[in-house]
All heavy atoms as an XYZ file, in Angstrom:
920
protein
N      84.189     39.458    -95.989
C      84.978     39.566    -94.769
C      86.133     38.617    -94.921
O      85.966     37.430    -95.143
C      84.134     39.252    -93.566
C      84.940     39.157    -92.273
S      83.938     39.103    -90.771
C      83.366     37.412    -90.828
N      87.412     39.049    -94.783
C      88.545     38.180    -94.919
C      88.666     37.250    -93.722
O      88.388     37.572    -92.587
C      89.758     39.138    -94.970
C      89.275     40.418    -94.421
C      87.806     40.478    -94.563
N      89.060     36.007    -94.001
C      89.248     34.991    -92.977
C      90.723     34.626    -93.025
O      91.280     34.309    -94.088
C      88.369     33.794    -93.212
C      88.656     32.704    -92.181
C      86.900     34.203    -93.122
N      91.378     34.623    -91.899
C      92.816     34.331    -91.814
C      92.965     33.003    -91.058
O      92.398     32.806    -89.970
C      93.648     35.395    -91.078
C      93.556     36.713    -91.821
C      92.639     37.670    -91.390
C      94.367     36.974    -92.884
C      92.580     38.890    -92.020
C      94.334     38.184    -93.505
C      93.405     39.175    -93.087
N      93.669     32.058    -91.601
C      93.957     30.783    -90.943
C      95.450     30.794    -90.516
O      96.345     30.951    -91.289
C      93.714     29.669    -91.876
N      95.645     30.678    -89.217
C      96.976     30.665    -88.684
C      97.281     29.283    -88.179
O      96.466     28.629    -87.542
C      97.134     31.626    -87.492
C      96.915     33.118    -87.871
C      96.987     33.927    -86.602
C      98.014     33.562    -88.861
N      98.491     28.813    -88.433
C      98.870     27.513    -87.922
C      99.141     27.617    -86.446
O      99.285     28.684    -85.886
N      99.208     26.471    -85.808
C      99.412     26.486    -84.348
C     100.818     26.904    -83.943
O     101.064     27.157    -82.781
C      99.024     25.165    -83.709
S      99.566     23.742    -84.647
N     101.740     27.055    -84.907
C     103.066     27.476    -84.590
C     103.198     29.009    -84.811
O     104.323     29.528    -84.715
C     104.076     26.739    -85.388
N     102.105     29.701    -85.070
C     102.190     31.106    -85.281
C     102.549     31.873    -84.037
O     102.037     31.601    -82.953
C     100.812     31.635    -85.824
N     103.433     32.830    -84.134
C     103.815     33.624    -82.931
C     102.736     34.606    -82.582
O     101.922     34.950    -83.385
C     105.111     34.336    -83.408
C     104.947     34.485    -84.898
C     104.199     33.251    -85.325
N     102.822     35.102    -81.346
C     101.931     36.143    -80.951
C     102.361     37.447    -81.670
O     103.469     37.504    -82.196
C     101.943     36.345    -79.414
O     103.275     36.688    -79.023
N     101.520     38.469    -81.742
C     101.857     39.639    -82.492
C     103.199     40.305    -82.133
O     103.911     40.755    -82.999
C     100.676     40.602    -82.245
C      99.515     39.662    -81.954
C     100.086     38.474    -81.228
N     103.582     40.340    -80.868
C     104.759     40.944    -80.442
C     105.975     40.281    -81.060
O     107.026     40.932    -81.312
C     104.880     40.902    -78.909
C     106.102     41.541    -78.326
C     106.193     42.954    -78.271
C     107.175     40.827    -77.802
C     107.358     43.588    -77.794
C     108.268     41.390    -77.294
C     108.380     42.761    -77.288
O     109.506     43.361    -76.741
N     105.927     39.001    -81.359
C     107.043     38.258    -81.855
C     106.968     37.932    -83.370
O     107.761     37.192    -83.885
C     107.187     36.885    -81.075
C     107.533     37.093    -79.677
C     106.580     37.110    -78.677
C     108.883     37.256    -79.274
C     106.952     37.240    -77.340
C     109.240     37.420    -77.981
C     108.259     37.393    -76.992
N     106.019     38.591    -84.081
C     105.834     38.304    -85.497
C     107.037     38.482    -86.336
O     107.304     37.660    -87.263
C     104.696     39.143    -86.058
C     103.348     38.667    -85.788
C     102.305     39.575    -86.391
O     102.540     40.747    -86.673
N     101.098     39.018    -86.608
N     107.875     39.453    -86.042
C     109.043     39.727    -86.922
C     110.305     39.088    -86.408
O     111.433     39.298    -86.935
C     109.249     41.261    -87.000
C     109.473     41.910    -85.614
O     109.112     41.305    -84.635
O     110.045     43.012    -85.588
N     110.224     38.154    -85.428
C     111.377     37.508    -84.834
C     111.497     36.101    -85.376
O     110.572     35.319    -85.293
C     111.260     37.503    -83.310
C     112.469     36.868    -82.644
C     111.064     38.879    -82.798
N     112.641     35.742    -85.927
C     112.812     34.357    -86.410
C     112.888     33.418    -85.218
O     113.341     33.688    -84.131
C     114.189     34.431    -87.109
C     114.882     35.626    -86.637
C     113.815     36.587    -86.162
N     112.402     32.201    -85.470
C     112.298     31.186    -84.448
C     113.503     30.258    -84.457
O     114.100     29.992    -85.495
C     111.017     30.352    -84.567
N     113.869     29.781    -83.267
C     114.919     28.750    -83.091
C     114.152     27.506    -82.620
O     113.474     27.575    -81.637
C     115.967     29.169    -82.078
O     116.613     30.359    -82.514
C     117.008     28.046    -81.915
N     114.336     26.456    -83.350
C     113.686     25.164    -82.988
C     114.478     24.449    -81.951
O     115.709     24.271    -82.075
C     113.525     24.324    -84.205
C     112.656     23.095    -84.048
C     112.653     22.324    -85.390
N     111.901     21.141    -85.279
C     110.651     21.036    -85.730
N     110.078     21.991    -86.407
N     110.008     19.896    -85.614
N     113.826     24.046    -80.855
C     114.486     23.378    -79.698
C     113.686     22.168    -79.313
O     112.445     22.178    -79.272
C     114.579     24.330    -78.476
C     115.320     23.662    -77.313
C     115.234     25.675    -78.847
N     114.400     21.092    -79.042
C     113.733     19.807    -78.513
C     114.239     19.579    -77.138
O     115.450     19.553    -76.856
C     114.101     18.662    -79.415
C     113.426     17.401    -78.895
C     113.584     16.239    -79.914
O     113.842     16.406    -81.061
N     113.591     15.056    -79.348
N     113.291     19.419    -76.176
C     113.611     19.139    -74.780
C     112.841     17.851    -74.374
O     111.600     17.898    -74.234
C     113.245     20.315    -73.867
C     113.586     19.953    -72.412
C     113.902     21.566    -74.294
N     113.577     16.757    -74.282
C     112.955     15.498    -73.890
C     111.676     15.214    -74.665
O     110.618     14.853    -74.053
C     112.673     15.479    -72.383
C     113.948     15.425    -71.561
C     113.739     15.135    -70.100
O     112.601     15.149    -69.677
O     114.740     14.946    -69.403
N     111.726     15.304    -75.901
C     110.542     14.987    -76.760
C     109.651     16.130    -77.082
O     108.868     16.094    -78.011
N     109.623     17.180    -76.273
C     108.848     18.350    -76.492
C     109.579     19.280    -77.461
O     110.752     19.605    -77.235
C     108.544     19.121    -75.211
N     108.922     19.698    -78.574
C     109.584     20.503    -79.559
C     108.928     21.911    -79.539
O     107.728     22.046    -79.552
C     109.459     19.887    -80.992
C     110.153     20.768    -82.016
C     109.979     18.473    -80.974
N     109.784     22.928    -79.479
C     109.323     24.276    -79.369
C     109.976     25.163    -80.472
O     111.084     24.924    -80.908
C     109.792     24.915    -78.023
C     109.173     24.300    -76.861
C     109.878     23.253    -76.170
C     107.925     24.634    -76.335
C     109.341     22.624    -75.072
C     107.384     24.019    -75.264
C     108.065     23.013    -74.581
N     109.240     26.189    -80.898
C     109.787     27.334    -81.702
C     109.955     28.403    -80.671
O     108.953     28.925    -80.045
C     108.825     27.700    -82.776
N     111.207     28.843    -80.449
C     111.483     29.877    -79.435
C     111.871     31.192    -80.152
O     112.703     31.221    -81.015
C     112.628     29.418    -78.485
C     112.970     30.545    -77.514
C     112.197     28.157    -77.722
N     111.257     32.269    -79.696
C     111.588     33.590    -80.191
C     111.902     34.534    -79.042
O     111.248     34.407    -77.989
C     110.326     34.166    -80.971
C     110.016     33.421    -82.204
C     108.677     33.850    -82.822
N     108.465     33.282    -84.091
C     107.893     32.066    -84.300
N     107.507     31.350    -83.256
N     107.732     31.595    -85.487
N     112.953     35.328    -79.213
C     113.436     36.167    -78.135
C     113.484     37.618    -78.566
O     114.005     37.908    -79.627
C     114.815     35.701    -77.723
C     115.485     36.528    -76.666
N     116.852     36.609    -76.625
C     114.996     37.219    -75.676
C     117.163     37.370    -75.603
N     116.099     37.725    -75.010
N     112.968     38.476    -77.723
C     112.908     39.916    -78.041
C     112.944     40.701    -76.732
O     111.983     40.626    -75.998
C     111.645     40.236    -78.881
C     111.562     41.668    -79.420
C     110.321     41.790    -80.268
C     110.197     43.159    -80.864
N     108.942     43.268    -81.674
N     114.053     41.293    -76.460
C     114.135     42.112    -75.234
C     114.111     41.254    -74.001
O     114.829     40.229    -73.871
N     113.260     41.621    -73.030
C     113.105     40.884    -71.754
C     112.125     39.746    -71.894
O     111.821     39.087    -70.859
C     112.681     41.825    -70.644
C     113.739     42.800    -70.206
C     113.355     43.538    -68.956
N     113.089     42.599    -67.868
C     112.025     42.569    -67.102
N     111.079     43.503    -67.218
N     111.855     41.712    -66.124
N     111.630     39.495    -73.073
C     110.559     38.487    -73.216
C     111.035     37.427    -74.243
O     111.777     37.710    -75.201
C     109.270     39.085    -73.754
C     108.621     40.149    -72.816
C     107.416     40.729    -73.536
C     108.270     39.602    -71.480
N     110.575     36.173    -74.011
C     110.751     35.148    -74.953
C     109.531     34.276    -75.042
O     108.861     34.113    -73.980
C     111.999     34.271    -74.598
N     109.284     33.688    -76.156
C     108.095     32.923    -76.370
C     108.439     31.548    -76.851
O     109.180     31.380    -77.767
C     107.196     33.626    -77.394
C     105.902     32.914    -77.691
C     105.070     33.751    -78.657
O     105.371     33.743    -79.860
O     104.122     34.399    -78.178
N     107.896     30.517    -76.259
C     108.073     29.100    -76.657
C     106.787     28.619    -77.100
O     105.796     28.444    -76.352
C     108.631     28.279    -75.510
N     106.655     28.317    -78.418
C     105.434     27.755    -79.005
C     105.671     26.269    -79.227
O     106.609     25.939    -79.940
C     105.121     28.467    -80.331
O     105.032     29.904    -80.104
C     103.788     27.972    -80.916
N     104.838     25.464    -78.668
C     104.975     24.000    -78.773
C     104.527     23.538    -80.142
O     103.520     23.941    -80.651
C     104.161     23.286    -77.729
C     104.599     21.858    -77.502
C     104.140     21.359    -76.190
N     102.732     21.591    -75.894
C     101.793     20.705    -76.133
N     102.064     19.529    -76.607
N     100.553     20.985    -75.827
N     105.405     22.792    -80.807
C     105.171     22.344    -82.173
C     104.658     20.913    -82.346
O     104.119     20.551    -83.335
C     106.499     22.479    -82.971
C     107.137     23.900    -83.084
C     108.416     23.856    -83.828
C     106.113     24.846    -83.691
N     104.924     20.084    -81.318
C     104.519     18.700    -81.483
C     103.257     18.451    -80.714
O     102.822     19.190    -79.826
C     105.648     17.800    -80.921
C     105.946     18.005    -79.413
O     105.957     19.111    -78.970
N     106.111     16.917    -78.698
N     102.598     17.302    -81.083
C     101.417     16.895    -80.393
C     101.842     15.984    -79.224
O     102.527     14.967    -79.446
C     100.480     16.175    -81.342
O     101.141     15.057    -81.919
C      99.955     17.071    -82.419
N     101.441     16.365    -78.085
C     101.796     15.575    -76.871
C     100.785     16.018    -75.796
O     100.349     17.140    -75.722
C     103.223     15.999    -76.491
C     103.623     15.859    -75.051
C     104.983     16.437    -74.798
O     105.619     17.010    -75.665
N     105.433     16.271    -73.593
N     100.385     15.046    -74.972
C      99.384     15.356    -73.938
C     100.020     16.323    -72.970
O     101.005     16.031    -72.339
C      98.952     14.091    -73.268
C      97.913     14.335    -72.208
C      96.648     14.750    -72.527
C      98.259     14.222    -70.849
C      95.708     15.049    -71.538
C      97.290     14.472    -69.853
C      96.029     14.882    -70.160
N      99.428     17.510    -72.842
C      99.870     18.532    -71.926
C      98.627     19.342    -71.596
O      98.273     20.299    -72.294
C     100.957     19.417    -72.551
N      97.875     18.968    -70.520
C      96.589     19.555    -70.229
C      96.657     20.980    -69.743
O      95.665     21.689    -69.747
C      95.978     18.588    -69.148
C      97.194     18.003    -68.548
C      98.218     17.887    -69.604
N      97.824     21.438    -69.262
C      97.893     22.792    -68.759
C      99.342     23.272    -68.761
O     100.262     22.499    -69.073
C      97.346     22.862    -67.287
C      98.024     21.879    -66.400
O      99.215     21.662    -66.429
N      97.172     21.199    -65.528
N      99.569     24.526    -68.406
C     100.884     25.112    -68.382
C     101.849     24.390    -67.529
O     103.012     24.139    -67.892
C     100.818     26.590    -68.015
C     102.155     27.359    -67.851
C     102.935     27.331    -69.157
C     101.942     28.719    -67.359
N     101.402     23.965    -66.345
C     102.305     23.340    -65.383
C     102.841     21.982    -65.920
O     103.958     21.555    -65.578
C     101.596     23.067    -64.022
C     101.276     24.391    -63.302
S     102.633     25.471    -63.116
C     103.742     24.501    -62.099
N     102.132     21.350    -66.826
C     102.620     20.116    -67.366
C     103.752     20.259    -68.362
O     104.533     19.375    -68.587
C     101.467     19.283    -67.981
O     100.977     19.989    -69.063
N     103.806     21.412    -68.983
C     104.855     21.648    -70.007
C     105.839     22.728    -69.578
O     106.930     22.883    -70.182
C     104.193     22.000    -71.345
C     105.128     21.778    -72.523
C     103.697     23.486    -71.352
C     105.331     20.321    -72.863
N     105.616     23.385    -68.440
C     106.483     24.516    -68.018
C     107.953     24.172    -67.850
O     108.814     24.934    -68.310
C     105.873     25.138    -66.732
N     108.253     23.037    -67.257
C     109.719     22.745    -67.087
C     110.435     22.588    -68.398
O     111.583     23.066    -68.580
C     109.752     21.361    -66.344
C     108.401     21.350    -65.651
C     107.473     21.988    -66.550
N     109.802     21.960    -69.407
C     110.441     21.853    -70.717
C     110.497     23.212    -71.439
O     111.516     23.479    -72.090
C     109.654     20.856    -71.564
C     109.713     19.483    -71.023
N     108.584     18.784    -70.618
C     110.734     18.635    -70.755
C     108.928     17.583    -70.164
N     110.257     17.478    -70.212
N     109.459     23.990    -71.355
C     109.497     25.325    -71.946
C     110.508     26.195    -71.338
O     111.246     26.913    -72.050
C     108.041     25.974    -71.804
N     110.688     26.135    -70.025
C     111.735     26.949    -69.371
C     113.098     26.535    -69.844
O     113.931     27.399    -70.122
C     111.607     26.796    -67.825
C     112.636     27.649    -67.104
C     112.538     27.534    -65.580
O     111.582     26.875    -65.073
O     113.363     28.191    -64.924
N     113.336     25.226    -69.991
C     114.631     24.797    -70.418
C     114.896     25.245    -71.819
O     115.994     25.667    -72.205
C     114.702     23.231    -70.374
O     114.547     22.811    -69.015
C     116.000     22.715    -70.865
N     113.876     25.224    -72.709
C     114.002     25.663    -74.121
C     114.311     27.137    -74.156
O     115.211     27.626    -74.898
C     112.746     25.329    -74.875
N     113.591     27.947    -73.298
C     113.871     29.401    -73.224
C     115.257     29.734    -72.819
O     115.964     30.588    -73.376
C     112.820     30.073    -72.410
C     111.405     30.046    -72.866
C     110.439     30.539    -71.819
C     111.233     30.838    -74.126
N     115.740     29.024    -71.763
C     117.084     29.249    -71.318
C     118.169     28.826    -72.314
O     119.181     29.466    -72.503
C     117.333     28.466    -70.016
C     116.687     29.088    -68.827
C     117.036     28.284    -67.571
N     116.400     28.893    -66.426
C     116.481     28.474    -65.175
N     117.261     27.429    -64.946
N     115.833     29.066    -64.247
N     117.912     27.729    -73.021
C     118.875     27.241    -73.989
C     119.066     28.243    -75.146
O     120.129     28.439    -75.632
C     118.408     25.897    -74.589
N     117.957     28.840    -75.568
C     118.060     29.761    -76.705
C     118.533     31.150    -76.315
O     119.374     31.743    -76.990
C     116.703     29.888    -77.443
C     116.676     31.049    -78.482
C     116.344     28.576    -78.079
N     118.017     31.672    -75.153
C     118.369     33.041    -74.776
C     119.617     33.132    -73.908
O     120.224     34.213    -73.908
C     117.210     33.666    -74.019
O     117.057     32.992    -72.732
C     115.884     33.605    -74.806
N     119.953     32.089    -73.156
C     121.071     32.210    -72.234
C     120.697     32.987    -70.963
O     121.590     33.304    -70.170
N     119.464     33.334    -70.835
C     118.973     34.160    -69.716
C     118.231     33.386    -68.686
O     117.741     32.255    -68.969
C     118.058     35.278    -70.227
S     118.767     36.338    -71.436
N     118.121     33.902    -67.491
C     117.338     33.278    -66.407
C     115.874     33.578    -66.742
O     115.527     34.707    -67.038
C     117.684     33.813    -65.062
C     119.098     33.383    -64.663
O     119.547     32.284    -65.038
O     119.735     34.196    -63.952
N     115.030     32.623    -66.552
C     113.578     32.771    -66.689
C     113.006     33.055    -65.300
O     113.061     32.234    -64.441
C     112.898     31.511    -67.344
C     111.396     31.729    -67.456
C     113.556     31.229    -68.653
N     112.420     34.266    -65.096
C     111.968     34.604    -63.797
C     110.458     34.383    -63.648
O     109.962     34.371    -62.492
C     112.355     36.027    -63.392
C     111.803     37.042    -64.397
C     113.849     36.143    -63.272
C     112.034     38.515    -63.978
N     109.735     34.254    -64.754
C     108.275     33.995    -64.672
C     107.839     33.427    -66.020
O     108.300     33.735    -67.071
C     107.556     35.270    -64.419
C     106.058     35.156    -64.178
C     105.400     36.476    -63.801
O     106.059     37.396    -63.342
O     104.156     36.505    -64.018
N     106.835     32.519    -65.908
C     106.228     31.920    -67.068
C     104.760     32.230    -67.067
O     104.119     32.143    -66.023
C     106.431     30.402    -67.141
C     107.817     29.863    -67.349
C     107.817     28.343    -67.210
C     108.319     30.258    -68.706
N     104.191     32.551    -68.254
C     102.761     32.789    -68.402
C     102.339     32.068    -69.679
O     103.108     31.871    -70.585
C     102.487     34.307    -68.502
C     102.892     35.102    -67.291
C     102.623     36.567    -67.509
N     103.068     37.340    -66.390
C     102.985     38.635    -66.297
N     102.486     39.327    -67.258
N     103.409     39.235    -65.183
N     101.060     31.823    -69.772
C     100.499     31.277    -71.029
C      99.758     29.969    -70.765
O      99.129     29.800    -69.731
N      99.852     29.091    -71.715
C      99.173     27.799    -71.638
C     100.036     26.682    -72.181
O     101.227     26.950    -72.442
C      97.790     27.860    -72.388
C      97.898     28.295    -73.817
O      98.935     27.898    -74.493
O      97.030     28.979    -74.323
N      99.499     25.522    -72.359
C     100.315     24.386    -72.793
C     100.764     24.503    -74.237
O     101.683     23.810    -74.633
C      99.503     23.095    -72.616
N     100.218     25.368    -75.037
C     100.583     25.551    -76.403
C     101.579     26.681    -76.612
O     102.501     26.550    -77.454
C      99.363     25.784    -77.250
N     101.455     27.749    -75.909
C     102.338     28.904    -76.062
C     102.638     29.496    -74.720
O     101.811     29.829    -73.957
C     101.615     29.927    -76.918
C     102.511     30.962    -77.527
C     101.857     31.689    -78.658
O     100.781     32.247    -78.522
N     102.494     31.781    -79.836
N     103.968     29.588    -74.430
C     104.471     29.972    -73.120
C     105.311     31.259    -73.327
O     106.155     31.300    -74.143
C     105.310     28.891    -72.473
C     105.850     29.347    -71.127
C     104.571     27.605    -72.364
N     104.970     32.288    -72.497
C     105.734     33.513    -72.531
C     106.628     33.505    -71.276
O     106.181     33.303    -70.165
C     104.784     34.695    -72.427
C     105.441     36.093    -72.350
C     106.102     36.425    -73.689
C     104.412     37.168    -71.989
N     107.897     33.727    -71.536
C     108.906     33.811    -70.406
C     109.371     35.196    -70.224
O     109.698     35.928    -71.165
N     109.319     35.657    -68.969
C     109.868     36.947    -68.595
C     111.300     36.644    -68.125
O     111.526     35.780    -67.292
C     109.061     37.642    -67.520
C     107.661     37.860    -68.054
C     109.705     38.943    -67.124
C     106.639     38.297    -67.021
N     112.286     37.351    -68.720
C     113.679     37.028    -68.589
C     114.440     38.001    -67.742
O     114.080     39.199    -67.637
C     114.347     36.925    -69.940
C     113.681     36.067    -70.981
C     114.393     36.248    -72.348
C     113.671     34.610    -70.585
N     115.574     37.520    -67.208
C     116.558     38.367    -66.554
C     117.818     38.061    -67.203
O     118.354     36.961    -67.071
C     116.644     38.107    -65.021
C     117.736     38.980    -64.426
N     118.977     38.519    -64.271
C     117.704     40.259    -63.999
C     119.716     39.466    -63.725
N     118.956     40.546    -63.540
N     118.386     38.971    -68.005
C     119.591     38.749    -68.768
C     120.685     39.700    -68.375
O     120.450     40.933    -68.306
C     119.301     38.924    -70.226
S     118.006     37.940    -70.913
N     121.867     39.195    -68.114
C     123.004     40.057    -67.955
C     123.470     40.471    -69.346
O     123.302     39.732    -70.310
C     124.153     39.316    -67.243
C     123.813     38.995    -65.773
O     123.032     39.753    -65.221
O     124.330     38.037    -65.277
N     124.149     41.599    -69.458
C     124.660     42.035    -70.722
C     125.668     40.997    -71.358
O     125.722     40.850    -72.518
C     125.339     43.417    -70.671
C     124.368     44.543    -70.432
C     123.340     44.695    -71.522
O     123.637     44.463    -72.749
N     122.110     45.032    -71.240
N     126.393     40.326    -70.487
C     127.328     39.344    -71.002
C     126.617     38.098    -71.566
O     127.231     37.396    -72.379
C     128.203     38.866    -69.805
N     125.386     37.890    -71.258
C     124.613     36.744    -71.730
C     124.124     37.001    -73.176
O     123.624     36.060    -73.803
C     123.443     36.419    -70.847
C     123.860     35.907    -69.493
C     122.709     35.805    -68.536
O     121.939     36.719    -68.356
N     122.550     34.609    -67.949
N     124.062     38.231    -73.629
C     123.498     38.526    -74.935
C     124.528     38.985    -75.905
O     125.368     39.732    -75.582
C     122.437     39.688    -74.734
C     121.278     39.282    -73.853
C     120.456     40.523    -73.647
C     120.445     38.159    -74.419
N     124.487     38.593    -77.187
C     123.651     37.545    -77.731
C     124.202     36.183    -77.313
O     125.431     36.017    -77.193
C     123.700     37.731    -79.238
C     125.044     38.355    -79.475
C     125.300     39.200    -78.214
N     123.375     35.245    -77.137
C     123.819     33.907    -76.700
C     124.148     33.061    -77.913
O     123.536     33.102    -78.931
C     122.565     33.279    -75.945
C     122.945     31.999    -75.243
N     122.724     30.770    -75.762
C     123.558     31.815    -74.031
C     123.149     29.866    -74.911
N     123.644     30.483    -73.878
N     125.200     32.261    -77.735
C     125.732     31.480    -78.856
C     124.732     30.460    -79.361
O     124.709     30.156    -80.593
C     126.997     30.753    -78.401
N     123.840     29.900    -78.505
C     122.897     28.884    -78.944
C     121.791     29.476    -79.826
O     121.062     28.706    -80.471
C     122.285     28.195    -77.766
C     123.232     27.292    -76.983
C     122.493     26.725    -75.776
C     123.720     26.139    -77.867
N     121.620     30.786    -79.901
C     120.526     31.342    -80.659
C     120.690     31.153    -82.155
O     119.751     31.273    -82.926
C     120.426     32.862    -80.389
N     121.832     30.710    -82.639
C     122.088     30.503    -84.023
C     122.003     29.051    -84.497
O     122.246     28.693    -85.601
C     123.440     31.048    -84.402
C     123.620     32.502    -84.059
C     123.232     33.394    -85.156
N     123.589     34.766    -84.895
C     122.734     35.664    -84.411
N     121.517     35.306    -84.146
N     123.055     36.887    -84.194
N     121.685     28.115    -83.529
C     121.599     26.757    -83.926
C     120.445     26.102    -83.213
O     119.692     26.677    -82.493
C     122.917     25.993    -83.581
C     123.276     25.989    -82.095
C     124.626     25.300    -81.891
N     124.777     24.945    -80.492
C     124.489     23.814    -79.990
N     124.012     22.814    -80.661
N     124.687     23.546    -78.664
N     120.229     24.807    -83.473
C     119.089     24.094    -82.873
C     119.586     23.185    -81.803
O     120.052     22.082    -82.055
C     118.394     23.264    -84.019
O     118.064     24.151    -85.074
C     117.164     22.572    -83.507
N     119.483     23.636    -80.552
C     119.924     22.781    -79.460
C     118.902     21.714    -79.086
O     117.721     21.827    -79.386
C     120.043     23.778    -78.261
C     119.111     24.879    -78.593
C     119.027     24.969    -80.106
N     119.393     20.614    -78.561
C     118.561     19.559    -78.014
C     118.956     19.409    -76.552
O     120.144     19.280    -76.222
C     118.820     18.260    -78.820
O     118.028     17.228    -78.275
N     117.982     19.409    -75.655
C     118.225     19.428    -74.247
C     117.606     18.228    -73.561
O     116.581     17.740    -73.984
C     117.695     20.718    -73.582
S     118.332     22.235    -74.347
N     118.208     17.844    -72.473
C     117.690     16.789    -71.635
C     117.812     17.193    -70.190
O     118.810     17.701    -69.704
C     118.551     15.483    -71.850
C     118.055     14.311    -71.075
C     118.876     13.089    -71.342
O     119.486     12.953    -72.427
O     118.910     12.221    -70.443
N     116.735     17.020    -69.439
C     116.734     17.352    -68.014
C     117.471     16.220    -67.323
O     117.102     15.058    -67.444
C     115.299     17.503    -67.460
C     115.328     17.712    -65.979
C     114.576     18.642    -68.161
N     118.522     16.586    -66.564
C     119.366     15.580    -65.921
C     119.133     15.552    -64.423
O     119.487     14.587    -63.784
C     120.856     15.791    -66.246
C     121.111     15.518    -67.709
C     121.330     17.128    -65.825
N     118.529     16.544    -63.853
C     118.280     16.576    -62.440
C     117.133     17.551    -62.115
O     116.987     18.567    -62.797
C     119.540     16.995    -61.661
C     119.470     16.704    -60.162
O     118.559     15.909    -59.768
O     120.309     17.210    -59.428
N     116.350     17.239    -61.164
C     115.284     18.105    -60.669
C     115.406     18.178    -59.175
O     115.542     17.211    -58.483
C     113.887     17.535    -61.058
C     112.768     18.404    -60.504
C     113.737     17.309    -62.539
N     115.362     19.394    -58.632
C     115.481     19.644    -57.240
C     114.268     20.431    -56.773
O     114.023     21.548    -57.336
C     116.759     20.389    -56.877
C     116.827     20.852    -55.453
C     116.996     19.887    -54.447
C     116.730     22.187    -55.147
C     117.105     20.333    -53.120
C     116.809     22.608    -53.813
C     116.995     21.686    -52.811
N     113.502     19.955    -55.854
C     112.402     20.671    -55.273
C     112.622     20.743    -53.732
O     112.662     19.706    -53.071
C     111.024     19.996    -55.528
C     109.899     20.790    -54.897
C     110.801     19.796    -57.027
N     112.938     21.944    -53.196
C     113.117     22.037    -51.765
C     111.930     21.601    -50.993
O     110.837     21.737    -51.423
C     113.422     23.577    -51.553
C     113.797     24.065    -52.907
C     113.074     23.230    -53.920
N     112.206     21.089    -49.828
C     111.087     20.549    -48.959
C     110.082     21.663    -48.688
O     110.457     22.773    -48.315
C     111.668     20.055    -47.651
N     108.847     21.376    -48.933
C     107.730     22.359    -48.689
C     107.603     23.417    -49.726
O     106.751     24.262    -49.609
N     108.419     23.366    -50.783
C     108.366     24.459    -51.825
C     107.426     24.048    -52.962
O     107.123     22.870    -53.149
C     109.785     24.635    -52.393
N     106.959     24.995    -53.660
C     106.135     24.831    -54.801
C     106.984     24.847    -56.086
O     106.699     24.175    -57.054
C     105.035     25.906    -54.925
C     104.221     25.796    -56.171
C     104.142     25.870    -53.663
N     108.035     25.587    -56.111
C     108.938     25.760    -57.201
C     110.027     24.775    -57.195
O     110.744     24.579    -56.192
C     109.501     27.195    -57.251
O     108.397     28.117    -57.286
C     110.362     27.410    -58.518
N     110.305     24.122    -58.320
C     111.432     23.225    -58.485
C     112.452     23.845    -59.377
O     112.220     24.829    -60.114
N     113.662     23.258    -59.366
C     114.739     23.741    -60.156
C     115.225     22.609    -61.027
O     115.413     21.493    -60.580
C     115.873     24.227    -59.253
C     115.431     25.383    -58.314
C     114.975     25.090    -57.047
C     115.417     26.686    -58.777
C     114.523     26.107    -56.225
C     115.017     27.692    -57.913
C     114.524     27.399    -56.663
O     114.096     28.390    -55.851
N     115.483     22.945    -62.255
C     115.928     21.883    -63.258
C     117.374     22.131    -63.614
O     117.837     23.281    -63.751
C     115.084     22.035    -64.554
C     113.623     21.777    -64.451
C     112.974     22.038    -65.783
C     113.339     20.359    -63.953
N     118.067     21.048    -63.809
C     119.399     21.120    -64.441
C     119.295     20.413    -65.767
O     118.827     19.276    -65.851
C     120.442     20.401    -63.567
C     121.812     20.487    -64.133
C     122.853     19.814    -63.266
O     122.548     19.580    -62.060
O     123.908     19.494    -63.746
N     119.660     21.081    -66.822
C     119.558     20.509    -68.196
C     120.960     20.511    -68.828
O     121.782     21.370    -68.557
C     118.607     21.352    -69.010
N     121.091     19.511    -69.687
C     122.296     19.416    -70.529
C     121.828     19.614    -71.962
O     120.920     18.873    -72.409
C     122.979     18.072    -70.313
C     123.701     17.948    -69.015
C     124.445     16.625    -68.922
O     124.391     15.795    -69.813
O     125.036     16.413    -67.845
N     122.390     20.566    -72.654
C     121.997     20.851    -74.030
C     123.236     20.646    -74.867
O     124.347     21.051    -74.520
C     121.497     22.257    -74.205
S     120.035     22.624    -73.124
N     123.036     20.030    -76.061
C     124.170     19.908    -76.974
C     124.125     20.926    -78.031
O     123.295     21.781    -78.129
C     124.195     18.518    -77.578
C     122.974     18.191    -78.416
O     122.053     19.052    -78.514
O     122.893     17.142    -78.964
């Protein structure tokens, strides 16, 4: 019986044929792959992140930096995050998809009584 060993940076089957763009967001390093309305951020570094909510803001910033699209939903876990995107035709293809951006969260806004926060990031 064949045994396959996959590294932790291996993409999910849907993204196997998509090249990754490496992105760093405040110390969190991701391999981001984009295909259609979906994008996947696979975390490459070791960092304490016990659940999706602990890494979601960084993953969302990485997905936006690479795709240029709005992230309308995140699914997954602390190691691999799937983003469901909303992209205007003018946003595709995004210029950052060909290079390795580095992003920093510069502001966080959480409306009073809300569960969802909004991030403002600066990427070079």
